[in-house]
Rosetta silent file (secondary structure, phi, psi, omega in degrees, C-alpha in Angstrom):
SEQUENCE: MTRDDRPPPLEDLDARLKAARSCQADKRDDKSEDRKTSELGPALRMGSDLVAGVAVGAFIGWALDRWLGTQPWLMIVFFLLGAAAGFYNVYRSAKQTTGVAATDSGDNGDQDSPSDGTKKE
SCORE:     score description
SCORE:     0.000 S_00000001
   1 L     0.000  124.621  178.793    4.381  -57.250   -2.644 S_00000001
   2 L   -86.606  172.889 -178.084    2.517  -58.244   -5.718 S_00000001
   3 H   -62.060  -33.782 -177.720    2.540  -56.399   -9.018 S_00000001
   4 H   -76.591  -22.294 -177.797   -0.797  -54.712   -8.250 S_00000001
   5 H   -84.501  -10.386 -177.485    0.396  -53.334   -4.888 S_00000001
   6 L   -71.668  147.239  176.196    3.311  -51.380   -6.344 S_00000001
   7 L   -69.678  155.458 -179.718    3.038  -47.603   -6.620 S_00000001
   8 L   -65.192  155.336 -178.600    2.667  -46.218  -10.161 S_00000001
   9 L   -66.598  164.824 -177.915    5.893  -45.310  -11.968 S_00000001
  10 H   -63.358  -30.737  178.584    7.306  -41.782  -11.858 S_00000001
  11 H   -62.848  -39.751  178.107    6.234  -41.077  -15.431 S_00000001
  12 H   -65.435  -40.334  177.285    2.620  -41.590  -14.407 S_00000001
  13 H   -63.037  -42.527  178.395    3.130  -39.252  -11.457 S_00000001
  14 H   -62.155  -41.404  179.103    4.665  -36.638  -13.748 S_00000001
  15 H   -65.619  -40.311  178.937    1.712  -36.848  -16.125 S_00000001
  16 H   -67.782  -37.281  177.180   -0.766  -36.461  -13.267 S_00000001
  17 H   -64.161  -43.131  178.474    1.169  -33.447  -11.912 S_00000001
  18 H   -62.764  -40.097  178.776    1.131  -31.761  -15.330 S_00000001
  19 H   -65.402  -40.862  179.644   -2.605  -32.357  -15.645 S_00000001
  20 H   -67.088  -39.865  179.381   -3.245  -30.888  -12.190 S_00000001
  21 H   -66.123  -39.825  179.242   -1.072  -27.848  -12.937 S_00000001
  22 H   -67.912  -35.243  176.315   -2.856  -27.153  -16.207 S_00000001
  23 H   -64.200  -42.473  177.880   -6.209  -27.438  -14.422 S_00000001
  24 H   -66.253  -37.049  178.984   -5.015  -24.921  -11.809 S_00000001
  25 H   -64.797  -36.699  177.063   -3.712  -22.611  -14.545 S_00000001
  26 H   -64.586  -38.827  179.468   -7.140  -22.614  -16.157 S_00000001
  27 H   -70.459  -29.133 -177.367   -8.719  -21.615  -12.862 S_00000001
  28 L   -85.095    1.928  177.976   -6.190  -18.826  -12.336 S_00000001
  29 L   -64.021  -27.520  177.524   -6.985  -17.081  -15.588 S_00000001
  30 L   -81.053  107.998 -174.748   -9.478  -14.967  -13.658 S_00000001
  31 L   -90.733    7.719 -175.256   -7.213  -12.333  -12.082 S_00000001
  32 H   -63.700  -38.769 -179.935   -9.959  -10.544  -10.126 S_00000001
  33 H   -69.894  -39.300  177.191   -9.001  -12.182   -6.837 S_00000001
  34 H   -63.783  -37.388  179.683   -5.308  -11.431   -7.368 S_00000001
  35 H   -66.592  -39.474  179.563   -6.185   -7.809   -8.131 S_00000001
  36 H   -62.479  -43.038 -179.216   -8.224   -7.522   -4.928 S_00000001
  37 H   -72.052  -29.517  179.159   -5.348   -8.738   -2.789 S_00000001
  38 H   -74.055  -25.482  177.044   -2.866   -6.491   -4.553 S_00000001
  39 H   -83.585  -13.283 -178.905   -5.055   -3.448   -3.805 S_00000001
  40 H   -72.597  -33.402 -178.459   -5.336   -4.402   -0.156 S_00000001
  41 H   -59.877  -54.793  178.353   -1.687   -3.583    0.610 S_00000001
  42 H   -61.406  -34.581  179.003   -1.791    0.147   -0.165 S_00000001
  43 H   -65.632  -43.047  177.484   -5.128    0.484    1.644 S_00000001
  44 H   -65.625  -36.595  178.484   -3.725   -1.105    4.795 S_00000001
  45 H   -64.691  -42.486  179.249   -0.644    1.089    4.544 S_00000001
  46 H   -63.063  -41.345  178.256   -2.765    4.240    4.313 S_00000001
  47 H   -64.187  -42.674  179.976   -4.783    3.198    7.332 S_00000001
  48 H   -71.019  -31.691  175.306   -1.715    2.452    9.395 S_00000001
  49 H   -62.032  -43.365 -179.490   -0.104    5.756    8.323 S_00000001
  50 H   -66.376  -47.635 -178.970   -3.118    7.654    9.608 S_00000001
  51 H   -65.215  -40.471 -179.169   -3.348    5.761   12.896 S_00000001
  52 H   -65.642  -40.967  178.972    0.400    5.970   13.497 S_00000001
  53 H   -61.294  -45.834  179.974    0.481    9.729   12.922 S_00000001
  54 H   -66.061  -45.106 -177.519   -2.344   10.344   15.383 S_00000001
  55 H   -64.993  -44.159 -179.541   -0.965    7.907   17.973 S_00000001
  56 H   -66.566  -42.471  177.967    2.596    9.248   17.856 S_00000001
  57 H   -61.738  -45.391  179.681    1.410   12.853   18.025 S_00000001
  58 H   -64.685  -39.313  179.875   -0.879   12.143   20.980 S_00000001
  59 H   -66.473  -43.031  178.812    1.863   10.226   22.816 S_00000001
  60 H   -62.680  -42.952  177.763    4.427   12.996   22.343 S_00000001
  61 H   -63.169  -42.543  178.106    1.903   15.567   23.566 S_00000001
  62 H   -61.818  -44.857 -178.704    0.980   13.433   26.573 S_00000001
  63 H   -64.672  -42.882  178.896    4.648   12.904   27.484 S_00000001
  64 H   -66.363  -37.441  176.771    5.448   16.609   27.170 S_00000001
  65 H   -61.665  -43.682  179.161    2.369   17.503   29.237 S_00000001
  66 H   -65.336  -39.739 -177.029    3.460   15.195   32.043 S_00000001
  67 H   -71.974  -42.542 -175.276    7.002   16.534   31.936 S_00000001
  68 H   -95.873  -10.489  179.431    6.096   20.235   31.733 S_00000001
  69 L    70.448   37.629 -176.207    2.828   20.120   33.683 S_00000001
  70 L  -112.491   29.043 -175.732    0.766   21.776   30.966 S_00000001
  71 L   -52.459  141.180  -10.617   -2.125   19.283   30.796 S_00000001
  72 L  -100.824   16.139 -167.472   -3.978   19.009   28.313 S_00000001
  73 H   -65.636  -46.554 -179.312   -2.698   21.709   25.961 S_00000001
  74 H   -68.878  -31.905  177.212    0.375   20.071   24.445 S_00000001
  75 H   -65.687  -40.165  178.170   -1.490   16.815   23.967 S_00000001
  76 H   -64.413  -45.122 -178.728   -4.195   18.645   22.012 S_00000001
  77 H   -63.429  -47.852 -177.758   -1.621   20.486   19.892 S_00000001
  78 H   -72.729  -28.457  172.978    0.439   17.388   19.135 S_00000001
  79 H   -61.367  -46.507  179.568   -2.703   15.316   18.504 S_00000001
  80 H   -65.884  -40.068  176.846   -3.710   17.813   15.821 S_00000001
  81 H   -64.143  -40.615  177.949   -0.170   17.882   14.391 S_00000001
  82 H   -65.830  -38.671  177.625   -0.104   14.063   14.308 S_00000001
  83 H   -65.341  -41.231  178.239   -3.500   13.970   12.603 S_00000001
  84 H   -63.821  -42.016  178.292   -2.297   16.468   10.006 S_00000001
  85 H   -64.781  -39.906  178.034    0.859   14.418    9.412 S_00000001
  86 H   -63.313  -44.645  178.377   -1.214   11.235    9.116 S_00000001
  87 H   -65.325  -36.883  178.108   -3.570   12.792    6.581 S_00000001
  88 H   -65.433  -39.833  177.810   -0.617   14.153    4.621 S_00000001
  89 H   -65.304  -38.698  176.932    0.959   10.677    4.508 S_00000001
  90 H   -64.655  -41.579  178.584   -2.341    9.189    3.305 S_00000001
  91 H   -60.843  -45.901  179.264   -2.548   11.891    0.621 S_00000001
  92 H   -63.867  -42.037  178.994    0.998   11.147   -0.570 S_00000001
  93 H   -64.741  -39.707  179.645    0.348    7.396   -0.609 S_00000001
  94 H   -65.775  -40.619  176.941   -2.886    7.877   -2.529 S_00000001
  95 H   -62.632  -41.907 -178.760   -1.128   10.045   -5.124 S_00000001
  96 H   -68.656  -38.284 -178.930    1.605    7.454   -5.504 S_00000001
  97 H   -67.914  -40.420 -178.947   -0.887    4.583   -5.759 S_00000001
  98 H   -79.414  -11.697  176.864   -2.977    6.276   -8.427 S_00000001
  99 L    87.987   15.672  177.865    0.136    7.208  -10.403 S_00000001
 100 L   -75.937  126.017 -178.727   -0.236   10.979  -10.230 S_00000001
 101 L   -76.931  130.271  177.564    3.184   12.517  -10.738 S_00000001
 102 L   -86.925  118.596  178.910    4.173   14.943   -8.012 S_00000001
 103 L  -115.026  130.078  179.710    5.665   18.052   -9.566 S_00000001
 104 L   -84.150  -18.077 -176.288    7.276   20.732   -7.433 S_00000001
 105 L   -79.467  -17.511  177.744    7.346   23.298  -10.235 S_00000001
 106 L    83.853    4.791  179.132    3.565   23.619  -10.356 S_00000001
 107 L   -80.668  173.240 -176.221    3.278   23.173  -14.122 S_00000001
 108 L   -85.578    8.565  177.183    0.679   20.976  -15.736 S_00000001
 109 L    86.232    4.695 -179.969    3.203   18.325  -16.696 S_00000001
 110 L   -75.747  118.955 -176.319    3.342   19.302  -20.390 S_00000001
 111 L   -70.962  -26.187 -176.353    6.856   18.519  -21.570 S_00000001
 112 L   -86.729  -10.335 -177.891    6.631   20.878  -24.561 S_00000001
 113 L   -80.488  141.854  179.817    5.618   23.959  -22.585 S_00000001
 114 L   -68.950  158.105 -175.566    8.364   26.450  -21.729 S_00000001
 115 L   -80.259   -8.735 -178.562    9.358   26.872  -18.090 S_00000001
 116 L   -86.479    2.456  176.122    8.613   30.622  -18.000 S_00000001
 117 L    89.996   -4.788  179.068    4.832   30.014  -17.999 S_00000001
 118 L   -80.461  153.520  179.945    4.169   31.347  -21.513 S_00000001
 119 L   -86.072  141.833  178.824    2.113   29.287  -23.923 S_00000001
 120 L   -89.623  134.951 -179.269    3.796   27.719  -26.876 S_00000001
 121 L  -101.250    0.000    0.000    2.107   28.297  -30.239 S_00000001
C-alpha cells in the first residue's frame, strides 16, 4: 500500500462529519414538515377511534342477534351506540388536541369568578 492509497486520518473524517451535520442542521431549520407529521398522529387516532367504535358496536349487535335470534334489531341498536361512542371519542380527542380545558362545573374558566355563579365587581 502506498501513501496515496491509505484512507484519510480520523481527524479528516471528523471534520467531514461535522460539515455534513451542520449542512443538515441548516436544512432542518424549516419545521413545516416536522409539524405536518406531528399533526398526523392525532388525526389517525381520531379516525381509528371512530372506526373502532362503529365496528365494535356492530359486532356486539351481530353476536347478540345470532345468540338471541332478534335479527337485525340489536345490530342496528348497537351500531348506533358504537357510532355515538366513536363520535364522542373523536370529540374528546379533538378537545384535547386543541387544548380546550374540559370543565365539569360548567363555568367559563375564569379563576376570579365565585363558584356561586354571581359576577364579581
